[in-house]
C-alpha positions in Angstrom: 9.6 -7.8 -18.1 8.5 -7.1 -21.7 4.8 -6.7 -20.7 5.8 -4.4 -17.8 7.8 -1.9 -19.9 11.2 -3.1 -18.5 12.8 -3.5 -21.9 16.4 -3.0 -20.8 16.1 -6.0 -18.4 14.3 -8.1 -20.9 17.0 -7.5 -23.5 19.7 -8.2 -21.0 18.0 -11.4 -20.0 17.7 -12.5 -23.6 21.2 -11.7 -24.5 22.4 -13.6 -21.4 21.1 -16.9 -22.9 23.9 -19.1 -24.1 22.4 -19.7 -27.5 21.1 -16.2 -28.0 23.0 -15.6 -31.3 21.7 -18.9 -32.7 18.1 -18.6 -31.5 16.0 -16.6 -33.9 13.1 -16.3 -31.5 15.4 -14.7 -28.9 16.9 -12.3 -31.4 13.5 -11.4 -32.8 12.1 -10.7 -29.3 15.2 -8.6 -28.4 14.7 -6.5 -31.5 11.0 -6.2 -30.7 12.0 -4.9 -27.2 14.4 -2.4 -28.7 11.7 -1.0 -31.0 9.2 -0.8 -28.1 11.8 0.9 -25.9 12.3 3.6 -28.6 8.6 4.5 -28.6 8.5 5.2 -24.9 7.9 8.8 -23.6 9.0 10.4 -20.4 6.0 11.1 -18.1 6.1 14.3 -16.0 6.7 13.3 -12.4 4.8 16.2 -11.0 1.6 14.9 -12.6 1.6 11.5 -11.0 -1.3 10.9 -8.7 -1.3 8.7 -5.5 -4.5 6.9 -4.4 -5.0 5.0 -1.2 -7.5 2.6 0.4 -8.0 1.1 3.9 -8.9 -2.6 4.5 -11.5 -3.6 2.0 -15.0 -4.8 3.1 -16.0 -8.2 1.8 -19.3 -8.7 3.7 -21.2 -5.4 3.7 -24.0 -6.9 5.8 -21.6 -7.3 8.7 -19.6 -4.1 8.2 -22.7 -1.9 7.8 -24.9 -3.5 10.5 -25.7 -0.2 12.3 -23.4 -0.7 15.3 -21.0 1.9 16.6 -18.3 1.1 14.0 -20.4 0.9 10.9 -20.4 4.7 10.3 -16.6 4.9 10.4 -16.4 1.9 8.0 -18.8 3.7 5.7 -16.6 6.8 5.7 -13.1 5.4 5.3 -13.4 2.0 3.8 -14.0 0.7 0.3 -15.9 -2.5 -0.6 -14.3 -5.3 -2.5 -16.9 -4.7 -5.3 -16.0 -1.0 -5.5 -12.2 -1.8 -5.5 -12.5 -4.3 -8.3 -14.5 -1.9 -10.5 -12.1 1.0 -9.8 -9.1 -1.0 -10.8 -10.7 -2.3 -13.9 -11.8 1.2 -15.0 -8.3 2.7 -14.2 -6.7 -0.1 -16.2 -9.0 0.6 -19.1 -8.1 4.3 -19.0 -4.4 3.4 -19.3 -3.2 3.8 -15.7 0.0 2.0 -14.7 1.3 1.3 -11.2 4.6 2.9 -10.3 6.5 3.6 -7.1 7.9 6.7 -5.5 11.2 5.0 -5.8 10.8 5.3 -9.5 10.1 9.0 -9.2 13.1 9.9 -7.1 16.2 8.0 -6.0 18.4 8.4 -3.0 22.1 9.1 -3.4 24.8 7.8 -1.1 25.0 11.1 0.7 21.3 11.2 1.4 20.4 13.7 -1.2 17.6 13.0 -3.7 17.7 12.9 -7.5 14.8 13.0 -9.9 13.9 9.7 -11.4 12.7 9.0 -15.0 9.5 7.1 -15.8 9.3 6.0 -19.4 6.0 4.6 -20.6 4.1 4.2 -23.9 2.2 7.2 -25.1 -1.2 7.3 -23.5 -0.2 5.4 -20.3 -0.7 7.2 -17.0 1.5 6.3 -14.0 0.0 6.4 -10.6 1.0 5.3 -7.0 -1.3 3.1 -4.9 -1.1 2.5 -1.1 -3.1 0.8 1.6 -3.2 2.0 5.2 -3.3 0.1 8.5 -2.8 -3.4 7.1 -2.8 -4.9 10.6 -6.3 -6.4 10.7 -6.9 -4.7 14.1 -8.8 -6.5 16.9 -11.7 -4.1 16.6 -12.5 -5.4 13.1 -13.1 -9.0 14.2 -16.5 -10.2 12.9 -17.1 -7.2 10.8 -16.8 -8.7 7.3 -13.2 -8.0 6.5 -10.2 -10.3 6.1 -8.3 -11.4 9.2 -4.8 -11.8 8.0 -2.5 -12.2 5.0 -1.2 -15.8 4.5 0.6 -18.0 2.0 -1.5 -20.6 0.3 -0.4 -24.1 -0.7 1.3 -22.6 -3.8 3.2 -20.0 -1.8 1.0 -17.2 -3.2 0.0 -14.3 -0.8 -3.7 -14.6 -0.1 -6.0 -13.5 2.8 -7.6 -15.5 5.5 -11.3 -14.6 5.8 -13.8 -15.9 8.4 -17.3 -15.8 7.0 -20.5 -15.2 8.9 -20.8 -18.9 9.7 -17.3 -19.1 11.2 -15.8 -20.9 8.2 -12.1 -20.0 7.7 -11.5 -19.4 4.0 -8.3 -18.5 2.1 -8.6 -16.4 -1.1 -8.8 -12.9 -2.6 -10.6 -11.0 0.2 -8.5 -7.8 0.4 -6.5 -5.5 -1.7 -3.1 -7.4 -1.9 -4.3 -10.7 -3.4 -7.0 -8.9 -5.5 -4.3 -6.7 -7.1 -1.9 -9.6 -7.4 -4.6 -11.6 -9.3 -5.5 -8.6 -11.5 -1.9 -8.0 -12.5 -1.4 -11.7 -13.2 -4.1 -11.3 -15.8 -3.0 -7.8 -16.8 0.8 -7.5 -16.4 0.9 -4.2 -18.3 -0.9 -2.6 -15.3 2.5 -2.8 -13.5 5.6 -0.7 -14.4 8.7 -2.8 -13.9 6.8 -5.2 -11.6 5.6 -2.6 -9.2 2.5 -3.2 -7.0 1.5 -1.0 -4.0 2.8 0.3 -0.7 1.4 -1.0 2.6 1.5 1.6 5.4 2.1 -0.2 8.6 1.4 0.5 12.3 2.6 -1.8 14.9 0.6 -1.7 18.1 -1.7 -4.6 17.1 1.1 -6.3 15.1 1.4 -6.5 11.3 -0.5 -8.2 8.5 -2.9 -9.8 11.0 -0.1 -11.3 13.1 0.2 -10.3 16.8 3.9 -9.4 16.6 4.2 -6.4 18.9 6.4 -7.2 21.9 3.5 -6.4 24.3 1.9 -9.8 23.3 5.0 -11.5 24.6 5.7 -9.4 27.7 2.0 -8.9 28.4 2.8 -5.4 29.7 0.6 -2.4 29.1 -2.0 -4.4 27.2 -5.2 -2.8 25.8 -8.5 -4.6 26.7 -8.8 -6.1 23.2 -5.2 -7.4 23.4 -6.0 -9.0 26.8 -9.1 -10.6 25.3 -7.1 -12.0 22.4 -4.6 -13.6 24.7 -7.4 -15.0 26.9 -9.2 -16.4 23.9 -6.0 -17.9 22.5 -4.2 -19.6 25.4 -1.9 -21.5 22.9 -0.8 -18.3 21.1 2.8 -18.6 20.0 4.4 -15.2 19.7 7.6 -16.4 18.1 5.7 -18.3 15.5 3.6 -15.3 14.6 6.8 -13.2 14.1 8.1 -15.9 11.8 4.9 -16.2 9.8 4.6 -12.4 9.4 8.2 -12.1 8.2 7.6 -15.0 5.7 4.6 -13.3 4.3 6.3 -9.9 4.1 9.3 -11.4 2.3 7.0 -13.1 -0.2 5.2 -9.8 -0.8 8.4 -7.9 -1.4 9.5 -10.6 -3.9 6.3 -9.9 -5.9 6.8 -6.1 -6.0 5.1 -4.9 -2.9 6.7 -2.2 -0.7 6.2 -1.2 3.0 6.0 2.2 4.7 5.8 3.4 8.3 2.4 4.7 9.3 3.9 5.3 12.7 3.8 2.5 15.3 0.9 4.0 17.2 -1.0 5.8 14.4 0.3 9.2 15.6 -0.8 12.6 14.4 2.7 13.8 13.6 1.5 17.4 13.1 0.4 17.5 16.7 2.6 15.2 18.8 5.7 16.5 20.4 9.1 15.7 19.0 9.8 13.5 22.1 6.6 11.4 21.4 7.5 11.1 17.7 11.0 9.9 18.7 9.6 7.3 21.1 7.1 6.1 18.6 9.7 5.8 15.8 11.9 3.8 18.1 9.1 1.4 18.8 8.4 1.1 15.0 12.1 0.4 14.3 12.3 -2.2 17.1 8.9 -4.0 16.5 8.1 -3.5 12.8 11.3 -2.9 10.8 12.7 -6.4 11.5 9.6 -8.0 10.0 9.3 -5.8 6.9 13.1 -5.4 6.2 13.1 -1.7 7.0 11.7 1.2 5.0 12.6 4.7 4.0 9.0 5.7 3.3 6.6 7.3 5.9 2.9 7.7 5.1 1.5 9.9 7.8 -1.5 8.7 9.8 -4.7 10.9 9.8 -3.5 12.4 6.5 -1.5 15.0 8.4 2.0 16.2 7.7 4.9 17.4 9.8 4.4 20.9 8.6 1.9 23.0 6.7 4.8 24.9 5.1 5.6 24.6 1.4 9.0 23.2 2.2 10.2 20.8 4.9 12.4 22.1 7.7 12.5 21.9 11.5 13.2 19.4 14.2 10.7 16.8 13.2 11.9 16.6 9.6 15.5 16.5 10.7 14.8 13.7 13.1 12.9 11.6 10.6 15.5 12.3 7.9 18.2 11.2 10.3 16.2 8.0 10.9 16.5 7.2 7.2 13.1 8.4 6.0 13.4 9.9 2.5 9.9 9.6 1.1 7.0 11.4 2.8 3.2 11.2 2.0 0.3 13.1 3.5 -3.3 13.4 2.3 -4.4 16.4 0.3 -7.0 14.9 -2.1 -5.8 17.0 -5.0 -5.3 15.3 -8.3 -1.5 15.4 -7.8 1.0 17.0 -5.5 4.6 16.1 -5.9 7.8 17.7 -4.4 11.2 16.4 -5.3 13.7 18.3 -3.3 17.4 18.0 -2.5 16.7 16.0 0.7 13.3 14.5 0.4 10.4 13.4 -1.8 6.9 14.5 -0.8 3.6 13.4 -2.3 -0.1 14.0 -1.5 -2.6 11.2 -1.6 -6.3 10.8 -2.5 -8.7 8.7 -0.4 -11.0 6.5 -2.6 -13.5 5.7 0.1 -17.1 6.1 1.0 -16.8 9.6 2.2 -14.9 10.9 -0.9 -17.1 9.1 -3.3 -20.3 10.3 -1.7 -19.4 13.9 -1.0 -16.9 14.8 -3.7 -17.3 12.6 -6.7 -16.1 15.4 -8.9 -12.7 15.1 -7.3 -12.3 11.6 -8.7 -13.6 12.1 -12.2 -10.2 11.7 -13.8 -10.0 8.2 -12.3 -13.5 6.9 -12.7 -17.2 7.9 -12.6 -18.4 7.2 -9.1 -21.9 6.2 -10.2 -20.2 3.3 -12.1 -18.5 1.9 -8.9 -20.6 2.9 -5.9 -21.7 -0.2 -4.0 -25.6 -0.2 -3.6 -25.1 -2.0 -0.3 -23.4 1.1 1.1 -25.8 3.0 3.4 -26.5 6.6 2.4 -26.1 9.3 3.4 -22.5 8.5 4.3 -22.0 10.0 7.8 -20.2 13.4 7.6 -16.8 13.8 9.1 
C-alpha cells in the first residue's frame, strides 16, 4: 500500500495492529506514511491519457508470415518486445496506472462526481486497456497466447503453444507481463490498479469457449464448428468455471473488465434494436463470468454520437443498463469528460499503424525508434 501511494490504507492497517503503540517500527512507518501523504499533489483529471493494446504478438515469424491475416496483425497489434519497452520507458518517465473509477465515482442516484487522484510531484497518471481478450479462433497458430490460466502458484499467466506444438505457461501477453512488471515496480500502480480488459463474447472470454452457442450448438460459425469437431471431449460447463476462476483471480489483483459489446458492434452505426439485443447477450453470457461491469469500451473506436455531449436513445439505453463509463478512440493526448450522468474518455492505440504513420502523436509517451520491433514488416499496410 505504501509503495502504491495508498497511505491512508497503510496507516489504517498499521494502526489496526494490536501492538501498534508498542511497536516502534510500526509507529515510524505510520509517521513516514503521513509525511509522504502530505507531499502528494492533485493531478488534473482532464490531462490523464488512456492507452490501449490488442493481443500481443509473441512469435513475429508466425504472425507476420505473409498470409491474409498478417497485414491486420501488423496494423493493430503490438509485439511483446515493443510492449515491454513501452512500459519500461513510461515507468522511467513517471507514469502511474490509474482507473476511470479513480477519476469519477458513481452516486447512489446514478449521477457522477469528480474523483481526486493524489500522486507525488512529477508522477503522471494514465489508464491502460486491452481489447478483445478472447483469443479468437482465427488467431490459432499465429504466434499469440491461447488463453489466460492460473499456474501452480495461483498466479494469472498465459498458455502459449509454440511453433513445435509445445504447450507453455508464462508471460506471453499483456496481463501476466504487466503483473510481473508491477511485482518488481509496485510504484507503477496507483492503489493497486492494473488495466481494463474490454471483452466481447461471441468466441467466449479469456480463451475459454463460454458463449452459450458452444453448448446449444445453434447458429455456429465455421471456426466454432471446427473447434467442436476438433475437441469432441469439450466440457462447456468446465470452461465456464475455469474462465470465472481466472477472472476472479484477476479482479483480486487489481484488474477490471469492460464490455466491448458481445459481437464487436459498431455502436455508431447499428440500430438501437440491434444494440439492445447485443447488450442482452453480453449480460447473459459475459457478465456472470466477469462479475458485471459499468464500463463500455466501444469496438472499432467508434462512439454512440459525434456530439460534444451524450444524449439520445442509445445513451439512455446504455445508461439504463448500468453503464456509467464510456471510452472511444480519438488518438489525442487526452480527452476526458466528467458530466452529471457519465464519464467519457478517448483512447490512444499503441500499435503498428500508429507507431509507423504517426510517431509524433506518441512522443509524450516514448520515442518510437526506441521500441519499434525490427521484425515488424514495413511499410505497415495503410488503413
